[in-house]
KOLKOLKE-120083 format. One line per field, with one value per residue (C-alpha): residue number from 1; x, y, z; chain. Coordinates in Angstrom, 2 decimals. Example, Ala and Ser with C-alpha at 12.3 -4.5 7.8 and 13.67 -1.06 7.14 Angstrom:
residues 2
i [1,2];
x [12.30,13.67];
y [-4.50,-1.06];
z [7.80,7.14];
ch [A,A];
END
This chain:
residues 220
i [1,2,3,4,5,6,7,8,9,10,11,12,13,14,15,16,17,18,19,20,21,22,23,24,25,26,27,28,29,30,31,32,33,34,35,36,37,38,39,40,41,42,43,44,45,46,47,48,49,50,51,52,53,54,55,56,57,58,59,60,61,62,63,64,65,66,67,68,69,70,71,72,73,74,75,76,77,78,79,80,81,82,83,84,85,86,87,88,89,90,91,92,93,94,95,96,97,98,99,100,101,102,103,104,105,106,107,108,109,110,111,112,113,114,115,116,117,118,119,120,121,122,123,124,125,126,127,128,129,130,131,132,133,134,135,136,137,138,139,140,141,142,143,144,145,146,147,148,149,150,151,152,153,154,155,156,157,158,159,160,161,162,163,164,165,166,167,168,169,170,171,172,173,174,175,176,177,178,179,180,181,182,183,184,185,186,187,188,189,190,191,192,193,194,195,196,197,198,199,200,201,202,203,204,205,206,207,208,209,210,211,212,213,214,215,216,217,218,219,220];
x [11.29,14.93,13.38,11.68,14.88,16.52,14.48,13.92,17.71,17.71,14.95,16.38,19.71,17.97,16.35,19.79,20.98,18.08,18.93,22.50,21.26,21.81,20.46,17.93,14.56,12.05,8.73,5.43,2.74,-0.82,-2.09,-1.44,2.45,4.94,4.96,8.79,9.91,8.30,10.21,9.74,13.42,14.16,17.12,16.19,17.60,15.01,12.11,13.01,13.59,10.29,8.04,8.67,6.85,8.85,9.64,6.90,4.25,5.90,5.27,1.94,0.87,2.14,0.38,-3.12,-2.39,-1.60,-4.90,-6.55,-5.95,-3.33,-3.79,-4.96,-3.08,-2.93,-0.79,-1.73,1.54,4.79,7.09,10.55,9.02,9.48,6.08,5.27,8.34,7.34,3.72,5.22,6.75,3.57,1.39,0.69,-0.27,0.64,1.15,-0.15,1.67,0.73,2.82,2.20,5.80,7.80,10.97,9.87,8.54,11.73,13.67,11.42,12.15,15.72,16.12,13.33,13.29,10.59,8.92,5.40,5.32,4.02,4.82,2.14,3.02,0.38,-2.20,-3.90,-7.50,-6.45,-4.30,-6.44,-9.67,-7.53,-6.20,-9.42,-11.20,-9.02,-9.48,-12.15,-11.85,-9.34,-7.89,-5.83,-5.36,-2.98,-4.14,-1.01,-1.35,-2.56,-3.50,-6.71,-10.22,-11.81,-9.11,-8.89,-12.76,-12.69,-10.06,-12.16,-15.50,-13.26,-12.26,-15.19,-17.08,-14.19,-13.85,-15.25,-15.91,-12.50,-10.94,-9.02,-8.00,-5.23,-5.24,-2.19,-1.69,-5.11,-4.36,-1.84,-4.47,-7.75,-9.17,-7.51,-9.15,-12.40,-12.01,-11.11,-14.34,-16.40,-14.67,-15.21,-19.10,-19.27,-22.19,-19.92,-17.17,-17.43,-14.60,-11.85,-8.59,-6.81,-2.92,-3.02,-0.19,-2.75,-6.10,-7.43,-10.84,-12.85,-15.69,-17.02,-20.68,-20.10,-17.73,-19.11,-19.51,-16.80,-13.76,-10.64,-7.84,-4.65,-0.92,2.12];
y [-17.36,-15.96,-12.80,-12.74,-13.77,-10.81,-7.96,-9.61,-9.41,-5.88,-4.57,-6.39,-4.77,-1.29,-2.33,-2.99,0.46,1.98,0.03,1.51,5.05,7.43,10.41,12.52,13.30,15.55,13.62,15.41,13.01,13.39,10.37,8.34,8.47,5.77,3.69,3.14,6.52,9.30,12.19,14.07,13.77,10.06,8.18,6.36,3.39,3.57,4.18,1.22,-1.13,-0.16,1.12,-0.56,-3.90,-7.11,-9.16,-11.58,-8.86,-7.33,-10.53,-11.00,-7.87,-8.74,-11.92,-10.59,-7.59,-10.57,-11.90,-8.81,-7.28,-5.20,-2.28,0.45,0.05,2.18,2.49,4.96,5.49,5.35,5.58,4.28,3.10,-0.78,-1.78,0.40,-1.15,-4.55,-3.99,-2.24,-5.54,-7.26,-4.19,-3.89,-0.42,2.21,2.20,5.39,5.74,8.50,10.05,13.19,13.75,15.41,13.98,10.65,11.34,12.50,9.44,7.04,8.69,8.81,4.85,3.82,4.74,2.37,3.87,2.43,4.02,7.65,8.90,11.59,14.15,15.80,14.98,11.91,13.22,15.83,14.07,10.80,12.28,13.85,10.62,8.73,11.35,10.30,6.50,4.29,1.63,0.43,-3.16,-3.37,-0.97,-1.08,1.18,1.67,5.32,7.65,4.49,6.12,4.57,7.69,7.98,4.23,4.33,7.51,6.19,2.87,4.74,7.04,4.10,1.98,3.50,2.62,-1.13,-4.14,-7.70,-8.58,-5.74,-6.54,-3.97,-4.75,-3.03,-2.89,-2.72,-3.89,-4.82,-1.94,-0.12,-0.64,2.07,0.03,-3.23,-1.17,-0.01,-3.52,-5.03,-2.33,-3.07,-6.87,-6.23,-3.70,-5.07,-4.76,-6.96,-10.74,-12.93,-11.57,-12.70,-11.66,-12.12,-10.05,-7.65,-6.93,-7.92,-8.68,-7.78,-9.18,-7.84,-10.52,-11.03,-14.80,-15.29,-16.37,-13.71,-15.39,-14.09,-16.20,-15.73,-16.92,-17.16,-16.82];
z [-12.97,-13.88,-14.24,-11.04,-9.10,-11.03,-9.97,-6.51,-6.05,-7.36,-5.02,-2.11,-2.80,-2.65,0.57,2.15,0.66,2.57,5.79,5.71,4.83,7.87,6.20,8.54,7.00,8.50,8.18,7.80,9.38,8.30,10.43,13.28,13.03,14.13,17.26,16.84,15.69,17.90,16.33,13.14,12.47,11.52,9.85,6.52,8.03,10.91,8.64,6.47,9.36,11.22,8.59,5.49,4.59,4.87,1.92,2.42,2.27,-0.73,-2.35,-0.94,-2.26,-5.65,-5.71,-4.97,-7.46,-10.20,-9.41,-11.30,-14.47,-12.90,-15.42,-12.80,-9.36,-6.43,-3.37,-0.80,1.50,-0.67,2.45,1.15,-2.28,-1.83,-2.16,-5.17,-7.00,-6.28,-7.45,-10.52,-11.57,-11.97,-13.17,-16.83,-16.53,-13.97,-10.30,-8.63,-5.48,-3.03,-0.42,1.98,3.29,0.66,2.29,1.89,-1.70,-2.67,-1.40,-3.08,-6.27,-5.76,-5.22,-7.74,-11.44,-12.64,-15.76,-14.81,-11.30,-10.86,-7.24,-6.37,-3.45,-1.12,1.38,-0.01,0.53,-1.98,-4.37,-4.52,-5.91,-8.74,-9.99,-9.41,-11.58,-14.57,-13.99,-15.55,-12.80,-10.09,-10.32,-7.13,-4.28,-1.11,1.44,3.74,4.74,7.63,9.85,11.35,11.17,9.72,7.12,6.08,5.72,3.59,1.49,0.95,0.13,-2.35,-4.39,-4.06,-6.96,-9.09,-8.18,-10.47,-9.64,-10.15,-8.13,-4.70,-2.05,0.42,3.67,5.77,9.75,10.27,14.00,14.45,16.93,18.04,15.70,12.61,13.81,14.24,10.64,9.40,11.09,9.42,6.11,6.13,7.02,4.00,1.84,-1.34,0.36,-0.29,0.49,3.22,4.52,7.73,7.41,10.80,9.21,6.40,5.24,1.65,0.39,-2.60,-4.20,-6.45,-5.80,-6.87,-3.72,-0.44,2.35,4.23,6.39,6.91,9.57,7.82,8.43,6.05];
ch [A,A,A,A,A,A,A,A,A,A,A,A,A,A,A,A,A,A,A,A,A,A,A,A,A,A,A,A,A,A,A,A,A,A,A,A,A,A,A,A,A,A,A,A,A,A,A,A,A,A,A,A,A,A,A,A,A,A,A,A,A,A,A,A,A,A,A,A,A,A,A,A,A,A,A,A,A,A,A,A,A,A,A,A,A,A,A,A,A,A,A,A,A,A,A,A,A,A,A,A,A,A,A,A,A,A,A,A,A,A,A,A,A,A,A,A,A,A,A,A,A,A,A,A,A,A,A,A,A,A,A,A,A,A,A,A,A,A,A,A,A,A,A,A,A,A,A,A,A,A,A,A,A,A,A,A,A,A,A,A,A,A,A,A,A,A,A,A,A,A,A,A,A,A,A,A,A,A,A,A,A,A,A,A,A,A,A,A,A,A,A,A,A,A,A,A,A,A,A,A,A,A,A,A,A,A,A,A,A,A,A,A,A,A,A,A,A,A,A,A];
END
């Protein structure tokens, strides 16, 4: 417990640094973009405020990652790197984090030095298959990139052959738009998905056939 409080304090200090970082980045968007930040030139402080997961969701993703063996972990959508770093603290193997924007990729690497995070730069539809081809299976994946229905479903289908009964997928921003809501409905009705949780800001998918085919709406 002491160690957990230690790294949480460290990571939340990094969050505060990011919230005070006024550097302007030119962001290359491959997806739906940001509702709050319309220009491609954005301050790190604004990106952290509007596009980075809150602490309670950092820890929620951590919790579900820990429910798996946590050897092979994916994060699609690095942003400032906070989710990747929280995941790395409970990952026994490597967190493969994917980011399309070079400016964000560089910033995430600047602030985060964990040895078990591999930051991958490039359009995810190109970089993800290369990592999957080297993987025996995926234990946990966080889909937090692009935020369109076609891309979300494509990422899911790409990862699906690598999932095992114990695997869990988290999908961020499932009510961000009608398109993301449509994607979520299709995901929870997929024949390989058993149990699912809707936390509004994100959804959780289980693949254990021994679990009931049920969907729950929960709050945290």
